[in-house]
DSSP file (Angstrom, degrees, kcal/mol; ACC not computed):
  #  RESIDUE AA STRUCTURE BP1 BP2  ACC     N-H-->O    O-->H-N    N-H-->O    O-->H-N    TCO  KAPPA ALPHA  PHI   PSI    X-CA   Y-CA   Z-CA
    1    1 A Q              0   0    0      0, 0.0     2,-0.2     0, 0.0    24,-0.0   0.000 360.0 360.0 360.0 123.4  116.0   75.0   96.2
    2    2 A V        -     0   0    0     22,-0.0     2,-0.4    23,-0.0    22,-0.0  -0.525 360.0-159.0 -73.3 137.1  113.1   77.4   96.7
    3    3 A Q        -     0   0    0     -2,-0.2    22,-2.3   100,-0.1     2,-0.5  -0.952  11.2-161.2-120.9 141.1  109.8   76.3   95.3
    4    4 A L  E     -A   24   0A   0    100,-0.4   102,-0.6    -2,-0.4     2,-0.5  -0.987  12.1-168.9-117.5 124.7  106.8   78.4   94.3
    5    5 A V  E     -A   23   0A   0     18,-2.3    18,-2.7    -2,-0.5     2,-0.2  -0.954   4.2-157.7-122.5 117.0  103.5   76.5   94.0
    6    6 A E  E     +A   22   0A   0     -2,-0.5     2,-0.3    16,-0.2    16,-0.2  -0.583  18.6 162.5 -88.7 153.5  100.4   78.0   92.5
    7    7 A S  E     +A   21   0A   0     14,-2.0    14,-2.7    -2,-0.2   101,-0.1  -0.961  38.8  71.9-155.7 169.1   96.9   76.9   93.1
    8    8 A G        +     0   0    0      1,-0.3    11,-0.3    -2,-0.3    14,-0.0   0.347  61.3 131.6 104.0  -6.2   93.4   78.1   92.7
    9    9 A G        +     0   0    0     12,-0.1     2,-0.3     9,-0.1    -1,-0.3  -0.188  23.3 117.6 -71.6 171.5   92.9   78.1   89.0
   10   10 A G  E     -d  110   0B   0     99,-0.8   101,-2.9    98,-0.1     2,-0.5  -0.988  62.0 -46.7 162.7-165.8   90.0   76.5   87.3
   11   11 A L  E     +d  111   0B   0     -2,-0.3     2,-0.3    99,-0.2   101,-0.2  -0.855  54.3 165.5-101.6 130.2   87.0   77.1   85.1
   12   12 A V  E     -d  112   0B   0     99,-2.6   101,-2.4    -2,-0.5     2,-0.1  -0.988  34.5-111.7-143.3 150.2   84.7   80.0   85.8
   13   13 A Q  E >   -d  113   0B   0     -2,-0.3     3,-2.2    99,-0.2    72,-0.2  -0.466  50.1 -83.1 -78.4 154.0   82.0   81.9   84.0
   14   14 A A  T 3  S+     0   0    0     99,-2.5    72,-0.2     1,-0.3    -1,-0.1  -0.297 119.7  30.8 -54.6 137.3   82.5   85.4   82.8
   15   15 A G  T 3  S+     0   0    0     70,-3.2    69,-0.6     1,-0.3    -1,-0.3   0.255  99.1 115.6  92.9 -11.1   81.8   87.8   85.6
   16   16 A G    <   -     0   0    0     -3,-2.2    69,-2.3    69,-0.2     2,-0.3  -0.095  57.6-123.2 -83.4-175.6   82.9   85.4   88.2
   17   17 A S        -     0   0    0     66,-0.2     2,-0.3    67,-0.2    66,-0.2  -0.923  20.4-179.3-131.5 153.0   85.8   85.4   90.7
   18   18 A L  E     - B   0  82A   0     64,-2.2    64,-3.4    -2,-0.3     2,-0.5  -0.984  16.5-146.7-144.5 151.4   88.8   83.3   91.5
   19   19 A R  E     - B   0  81A   0     -2,-0.3     2,-0.3   -11,-0.3    62,-0.2  -0.972  15.5-158.4-121.7 118.5   91.6   83.6   94.1
   20   20 A L  E     - B   0  80A   0     60,-2.6    60,-2.1    -2,-0.5     2,-0.4  -0.692   6.4-157.6 -90.6 145.7   95.0   82.3   93.1
   21   21 A S  E     -AB   7  79A   0    -14,-2.7   -14,-2.0    -2,-0.3     2,-0.4  -0.939  10.8-166.1-122.9 147.2   97.6   81.4   95.7
   22   22 A C  E     -AB   6  78A   0     56,-2.6    56,-2.5    -2,-0.4     2,-0.5  -0.931  12.8-164.0-131.8 107.8  101.3   81.1   95.4
   23   23 A T  E     -AB   5  77A   0    -18,-2.7   -18,-2.3    -2,-0.4     2,-0.4  -0.812   7.6-147.4 -99.4 130.0  102.9   79.3   98.3
   24   24 A V  E     -A    4   0A   0     52,-3.1   -20,-0.2    -2,-0.5     4,-0.2  -0.764  10.7-140.9 -98.6 138.7  106.7   79.6   98.9
   25   25 A S  S    S+     0   0    0    -22,-2.3     2,-0.2    -2,-0.4    -1,-0.1   0.635  87.0  33.2 -75.7 -13.3  108.7   76.8  100.3
   26   26 A E  S    S-     0   0    0    -23,-0.3     2,-0.2    50,-0.1    -2,-0.2  -0.644 117.4 -47.1-125.8-173.2  110.8   79.1  102.4
   27   27 A N    >   -     0   0    0     -2,-0.2     3,-2.1     1,-0.2     4,-0.2  -0.414  49.2-142.2 -59.8 121.2  110.2   82.5  104.2
   28   28 A I  G >  S+     0   0    0     45,-0.3     3,-1.7     1,-0.3    -1,-0.2   0.708  93.0  76.7 -61.6 -19.6  108.5   84.6  101.6
   29   29 A N  G 3  S+     0   0    0      1,-0.3    -1,-0.3    44,-0.1    -2,-0.1   0.507  71.4  81.8 -73.4  -1.8  110.5   87.6  102.8
   30   30 A I  G <  S+     0   0    0     -3,-2.1     2,-0.5    69,-0.0    70,-0.3   0.720  81.1  80.9 -69.6 -17.9  113.5   86.3  100.9
   31   31 A F    <   -     0   0    0     -3,-1.7    68,-0.3    -4,-0.2     3,-0.1  -0.781  60.0-168.9 -94.2 126.3  111.8   87.9   97.9
   32   32 A V  S    S+     0   0    0     66,-2.4    21,-2.6    -2,-0.5     2,-0.4   0.824  81.9  19.5 -75.3 -33.8  112.2   91.7   97.4
   33   33 A S  E     -FE  52  98B   0     65,-1.8    65,-2.9    19,-0.2     2,-0.4  -0.992  66.5-168.8-138.3 143.4  109.5   91.6   94.7
   34   34 A M  E     +FE  51  97B   0     17,-2.0    17,-2.4    -2,-0.4     2,-0.3  -0.988  12.6 178.2-134.2 147.5  106.8   89.2   93.8
   35   35 A S  E     -FE  50  96B   0     61,-2.7    61,-2.2    -2,-0.4     2,-0.4  -0.935  26.8-134.3-143.9 160.3  104.6   89.2   90.8
   36   36 A W  E     +FE  49  95B   0     13,-3.1    12,-3.0    -2,-0.3    13,-1.6  -0.989  27.6 179.6-114.7 130.1  101.9   87.4   88.9
   37   37 A Y  E     -FE  47  94B   0     57,-3.0    57,-2.8    -2,-0.4     2,-0.3  -0.808   7.8-159.5-117.4 163.9  102.3   86.8   85.2
   38   38 A R  E     -FE  46  93B   0      8,-2.4     8,-3.1    -2,-0.3     2,-0.4  -0.993   7.8-159.8-143.3 154.3  100.0   85.1   82.7
   39   39 A Q  E     - E   0  92B   0     53,-2.2    53,-2.2    -2,-0.3     6,-0.2  -0.939   9.7-160.2-137.0 113.6  100.4   83.5   79.3
   40   40 A A    >   -     0   0    0      4,-0.5     3,-2.3    -2,-0.4    51,-0.2  -0.527  44.9 -75.3 -85.4 156.9   97.4   83.1   77.0
   41   41 A P  T 3  S+     0   0    0      0, 0.0    -1,-0.1     0, 0.0     3,-0.1  -0.286 118.8   4.6 -54.8 128.3   97.5   80.5   74.2
   42   42 A G  T 3  S+     0   0    0      1,-0.2     2,-0.3    -3,-0.1    -2,-0.0   0.539 114.1 101.1  76.4   6.5   99.7   81.8   71.3
   43   43 A K  S <  S-     0   0    0     -3,-2.3    -1,-0.2     1,-0.0     2,-0.1  -0.794  75.3-100.2-122.2 164.1  100.7   84.9   73.2
   44   44 A Q        -     0   0    0     -2,-0.3    -4,-0.5     1,-0.1     2,-0.2  -0.433  47.4 -93.0 -77.3 155.3  103.7   86.1   75.2
   45   45 A R        -     0   0    0     -6,-0.2     2,-0.3    -2,-0.1    -6,-0.2  -0.486  49.7-165.2 -66.8 136.3  103.9   86.0   78.9
   46   46 A E  E     -F   38   0B   0     -8,-3.1    -8,-2.4    -2,-0.2     2,-0.3  -0.937  22.9-109.7-129.8 150.6  102.7   89.3   80.4
   47   47 A L  E     +F   37   0B   0     -2,-0.3   -10,-0.3   -10,-0.2     3,-0.1  -0.604  32.0 174.1 -77.0 131.6  103.0   90.9   83.8
   48   48 A V  E     -     0   0B   0    -12,-3.0    12,-2.6     1,-0.4     2,-0.3   0.818  62.6 -17.6-103.1 -49.1   99.6   91.2   85.5
   49   49 A A  E     +FG  36  59B   0    -13,-1.6   -13,-3.1    10,-0.2    -1,-0.4  -0.988  60.4 171.5-158.9 151.3  100.5   92.6   89.0
   50   50 A S  E     -FG  35  58B   0      8,-2.2     8,-3.1    -2,-0.3     2,-0.4  -0.990  14.7-152.0-156.9 160.3  103.5   92.9   91.2
   51   51 A F  E     -FG  34  57B   0    -17,-2.4   -17,-2.0    -2,-0.3     2,-0.5  -0.998   5.8-153.2-138.4 146.8  104.7   94.5   94.4
   52   52 A L  E >   -F   33   0B   0      4,-1.8     3,-1.7    -2,-0.4   -19,-0.2  -0.973  39.9-103.0-114.1 125.8  108.0   95.7   95.6
   53   53 A R  T 3  S+     0   0    0    -21,-2.6     3,-0.1    -2,-0.5   -21,-0.0  -0.169 103.2   5.1 -55.2 137.1  108.5   95.6   99.3
   54   54 A R  T 3  S+     0   0    0      1,-0.3    -1,-0.3     0, 0.0     2,-0.2   0.783 127.6  68.9  58.8  30.0  108.2   99.0  101.0
   55   55 A S  S <  S-     0   0    0     -3,-1.7    -1,-0.3     1,-0.2     2,-0.0  -0.678  89.2 -35.8-150.6-154.3  107.3  100.5   97.6
   56   56 A N        -     0   0    0     -2,-0.2    -4,-1.8    -3,-0.1     2,-0.4  -0.238  39.1-133.2 -81.1 162.1  104.5  100.5   95.0
   57   57 A T  E     -G   51   0B   0     -6,-0.2     2,-0.4     2,-0.0    -6,-0.2  -0.932  23.5-152.2-108.0 137.9  102.1   98.0   93.8
   58   58 A Y  E     -G   50   0B   0     -8,-3.1    -8,-2.2    -2,-0.4     2,-0.4  -0.899  13.6-178.1-115.2 139.8  101.8   97.6   90.0
   59   59 A Y  E     -G   49   0B   0     -2,-0.4   -10,-0.2   -10,-0.2   -11,-0.1  -0.997  27.6-121.2-130.6 140.6   98.8   96.5   88.0
   60   60 A S    >>  -     0   0    0    -12,-2.6     4,-1.8    -2,-0.4     3,-0.8  -0.322  36.0-105.1 -67.2 162.3   98.5   96.1   84.2
   61   61 A D  T 34 S+     0   0    0      1,-0.3    -1,-0.1     2,-0.2   -13,-0.1   0.879 122.7  52.8 -58.5 -37.3   95.8   98.1   82.6
   62   62 A S  T 34 S+     0   0    0      1,-0.2    -1,-0.3     3,-0.0   -14,-0.1   0.749 112.9  44.6 -72.1 -21.7   93.7   95.0   82.1
   63   63 A A  T X> S+     0   0    0     -3,-0.8     4,-2.7   -15,-0.2     3,-2.2   0.707  83.6 113.4 -94.0 -23.0   94.0   94.1   85.8
   64   64 A K  T 3< S+     0   0    0     -4,-1.8     4,-0.1     1,-0.3   -15,-0.0  -0.238  88.5   7.0 -57.2 131.5   93.3   97.5   87.3
   65   65 A G  T 34 S+     0   0    0      2,-0.3    -1,-0.3     1,-0.1     3,-0.1   0.291 130.6  56.6  83.1 -11.1   90.1   97.7   89.3
   66   66 A R  T <4 S+     0   0    0     -3,-2.2    17,-1.6     1,-0.2     2,-0.3   0.685  97.8  53.1-120.0 -33.6   89.5   94.0   89.0
   67   67 A F  E  <  -C   82   0A   0     -4,-2.7     2,-0.4    15,-0.2    -2,-0.3  -0.806  57.7-165.0-111.2 148.7   92.5   92.2   90.4
   68   68 A T  E     -C   81   0A   0     13,-2.2    13,-2.9    -2,-0.3     2,-0.4  -0.986   6.6-154.7-134.9 125.1   94.2   92.6   93.8
   69   69 A I  E     +C   80   0A   0     -2,-0.4     2,-0.3    11,-0.2    11,-0.2  -0.799  27.2 157.9 -95.5 138.4   97.7   91.3   94.7
   70   70 A S  E     -C   79   0A   0      9,-1.8     9,-2.9    -2,-0.4     2,-0.3  -0.931  26.2-140.7-152.6 174.4   98.3   90.6   98.4
   71   71 A E  E     -C   78   0A   0     -2,-0.3     2,-0.5     7,-0.3     7,-0.2  -0.998   7.6-160.4-144.7 141.5  100.6   88.6  100.7
   72   72 A D  E > > -C   77   0A   0      5,-3.2     5,-1.9    -2,-0.3     3,-1.1  -0.891  11.3-173.1-120.7  98.3  100.2   86.7  103.9
   73   73 A S  G > 5S+     0   0    0     -2,-0.5     3,-0.9     1,-0.3   -45,-0.3   0.836  82.0  61.4 -62.3 -33.1  103.7   86.4  105.3
   74   74 A A  G 3 5S+     0   0    0      1,-0.3    -1,-0.3    -3,-0.1    -2,-0.0   0.799 113.6  36.6 -64.3 -27.1  102.6   84.1  108.1
   75   75 A K  G < 5S-     0   0    0     -3,-1.1    -1,-0.3     2,-0.2    -2,-0.2   0.358 105.5-127.1-103.6   2.6  101.5   81.6  105.5
   76   76 A N  T < 5 +     0   0    0     -3,-0.9   -52,-3.1    -4,-0.5     2,-0.4   0.898  67.9 132.2  51.5  42.6  104.4   82.3  103.1
   77   77 A T  E   < -BC  23  72A   0     -5,-1.9    -5,-3.2   -54,-0.2     2,-0.3  -0.975  46.9-158.7-133.5 137.7  101.7   82.9  100.5
   78   78 A M  E     -BC  22  71A   0    -56,-2.5   -56,-2.6    -2,-0.4     2,-0.3  -0.863  18.8-157.5-109.0 149.1  101.0   85.5   97.8
   79   79 A Y  E     -BC  21  70A   0     -9,-2.9    -9,-1.8    -2,-0.3     2,-0.4  -0.870  18.6-159.9-126.0 157.3   97.5   85.9   96.4
   80   80 A L  E     -BC  20  69A   0    -60,-2.1   -60,-2.6    -2,-0.3     2,-0.6  -0.883  14.2-161.4-133.3 105.3   95.8   87.2   93.3
   81   81 A Q  E     -BC  19  68A   0    -13,-2.9   -13,-2.2    -2,-0.4     2,-0.5  -0.769  11.9-168.0 -85.2 121.7   92.1   88.0   93.9
   82   82 A M  E     +BC  18  67A   0    -64,-3.4   -64,-2.2    -2,-0.6     2,-0.3  -0.951   9.6 173.1-117.7 126.4   90.5   88.2   90.5
   83   83 A T        +     0   0    0    -17,-1.6   -66,-0.2    -2,-0.5   -67,-0.2  -0.807  58.9  27.1-125.1 168.0   87.0   89.6   90.1
   84   84 A S  S    S-     0   0    0    -69,-0.6    -1,-0.2    -2,-0.3   -67,-0.2   0.897  84.1-160.7  48.0  47.5   84.7   90.4   87.1
   85   85 A L        -     0   0    0    -69,-2.3   -70,-3.2   -72,-0.2   -69,-0.2  -0.247   8.2-159.2 -65.3 145.9   86.6   87.9   85.0
   86   86 A K    >   -     0   0    0    -72,-0.2     3,-2.4    -3,-0.1     4,-0.3  -0.847  32.3-109.4-121.7 156.7   86.4   88.1   81.3
   87   87 A P  G >  S+     0   0    0      0, 0.0     3,-1.8     0, 0.0    25,-0.4   0.844 117.8  63.5 -54.8 -32.4   87.1   85.4   78.6
   88   88 A E  G 3  S+     0   0    0      1,-0.3   -48,-0.1    23,-0.1    -3,-0.0   0.558  88.3  69.9 -72.8  -4.9   90.3   87.3   77.7
   89   89 A D  G <  S+     0   0    0     -3,-2.4    -1,-0.3     2,-0.0     2,-0.2   0.521  70.4 121.4 -83.3  -6.1   91.6   86.6   81.2
   90   90 A T    <   +     0   0    0     -3,-1.8     2,-0.3    -4,-0.3    21,-0.2  -0.408  41.1 105.3 -60.4 124.7   91.9   82.9   80.1
   91   91 A A  E    S- H   0 110B   0     19,-1.9    19,-3.0    -2,-0.2     2,-0.6  -0.970  75.9 -81.0-178.8 171.8   95.6   82.0   80.5
   92   92 A V  E     -EH  39 109B   0    -53,-2.2   -53,-2.2    -2,-0.3     2,-0.5  -0.899  47.0-147.2 -92.9 128.1   98.1   80.1   82.6
   93   93 A Y  E     -EH  38 108B   0     15,-3.1    15,-2.1    -2,-0.6     2,-0.4  -0.834  15.2-169.8-103.2 132.1   99.0   82.3   85.6
   94   94 A Y  E     -E   37   0B   0    -57,-2.8   -57,-3.0    -2,-0.5     2,-0.3  -0.928  14.5-141.7-121.2 141.7  102.5   82.1   87.1
   95   95 A C  E     -E   36   0B   0     -2,-0.4    10,-2.2   -59,-0.2     2,-0.4  -0.779  19.5-167.6 -98.5 154.0  103.9   83.5   90.2
   96   96 A F  E     -EI  35 104B   0    -61,-2.2   -61,-2.7    -2,-0.3     2,-0.4  -0.999   5.4-164.9-145.4 131.2  107.4   85.0   90.2
   97   97 A G  E     -EI  34 103B   0      6,-2.5     6,-2.5    -2,-0.4     2,-0.5  -0.966   2.1-162.0-124.6 139.0  109.7   86.0   93.0
   98   98 A T  E     +EI  33 102B   0    -65,-2.9   -66,-2.4    -2,-0.4   -65,-1.8  -0.973  35.3 119.2-121.8 124.0  112.9   88.1   92.9
   99   99 A G  S    S-     0   0    0      2,-2.7   -68,-0.1    -2,-0.5     3,-0.1  -0.234  92.9 -29.1-141.1-122.9  115.5   88.1   95.6
  100  100 A T  S    S+     0   0    0    -70,-0.3     2,-0.3    -2,-0.1   -69,-0.1   0.740 141.4  17.9 -72.5 -21.6  119.1   87.1   95.3
  101  101 A R  S    S-     0   0    0      2,-0.0    -2,-2.7    -4,-0.0     2,-0.4  -0.869  86.6-111.8-136.2 172.7  117.8   84.8   92.6
  102  102 A E  E     -I   98   0B   0     -2,-0.3     2,-0.4    -4,-0.2    -4,-0.2  -0.889  28.8-171.6-112.0 140.6  114.6   84.6   90.5
  103  103 A Y  E     -I   97   0B   0     -6,-2.5    -6,-2.5    -2,-0.4     2,-0.3  -0.990   6.4-161.8-135.0 140.4  112.1   81.8   90.8
  104  104 A W  E     -I   96   0B   0     -2,-0.4  -100,-0.4    -8,-0.2    -8,-0.2  -0.892  15.6-133.5-114.2 147.6  109.0   80.8   88.8
  105  105 A G        -     0   0    0    -10,-2.2  -100,-0.2    -2,-0.3     3,-0.1  -0.341  29.9-108.3 -83.3 178.1  106.1   78.7   89.8
  106  106 A Q        -     0   0    0   -102,-0.6  -101,-0.1     1,-0.2   -12,-0.1   0.608  61.1-114.4 -88.0 -12.3  104.8   75.9   87.5
  107  107 A G        -     0   0    0    -12,-0.1     2,-0.4     1,-0.1   -13,-0.2   0.090  15.9-127.0  98.7 150.5  101.6   77.8   86.7
  108  108 A T  E     - H   0  93B   0    -15,-2.1   -15,-3.1  -101,-0.1     2,-0.4  -0.999  26.1-123.8-135.2 135.4   97.9   77.4   87.3
  109  109 A R  E     - H   0  92B   0     -2,-0.4   -99,-0.8   -17,-0.2     2,-0.5  -0.616  21.2-169.3 -88.1 133.1   95.3   77.4   84.5
  110  110 A V  E     -dH  10  91B   0    -19,-3.0   -19,-1.9    -2,-0.4     2,-0.5  -0.984   3.3-174.8-118.6 125.7   92.4   79.8   84.5
  111  111 A T  E     -d   11   0B   0   -101,-2.9   -99,-2.6    -2,-0.5     2,-0.6  -0.983   4.8-166.7-123.2 123.5   89.6   79.4   81.9
  112  112 A V  E     -d   12   0B   0     -2,-0.5     2,-0.3   -25,-0.4   -99,-0.2  -0.939  10.7-153.9-112.1 117.7   86.8   82.0   81.7
  113  113 A S  E      d   13   0B   0   -101,-2.4   -99,-2.5    -2,-0.6    -2,-0.0  -0.637 360.0 360.0 -92.5 148.9   83.8   80.9   79.7
  114  114 A S              0   0    0     -2,-0.3    -1,-0.1  -101,-0.2  -101,-0.1   0.444 360.0 360.0 -88.9 360.0   81.5   83.4   78.0
């Protein structure tokens, strides 16, 4: 069973930065696409950023210019670098991988204080 484990969440002041990590228990290249989602209290889960191998990278409007999705294949890890954080970025962030099957991580909580 493939596992995705997020880390890097925490409490940060508005304007600060965090880097989230998603470590895959197997070769990360089994995933054709990988994404970061988030779910704020009382809201639906939403797509934040994603990449499709040998294709485009997508960012939500709220993430553009502030967040960067990246991957280190040697470490089987995907990252989400978040800068200029705002209170409305407060949410649980999940990584998601799509290959022959789909896998979700357990989530890491990000809290941005004003």
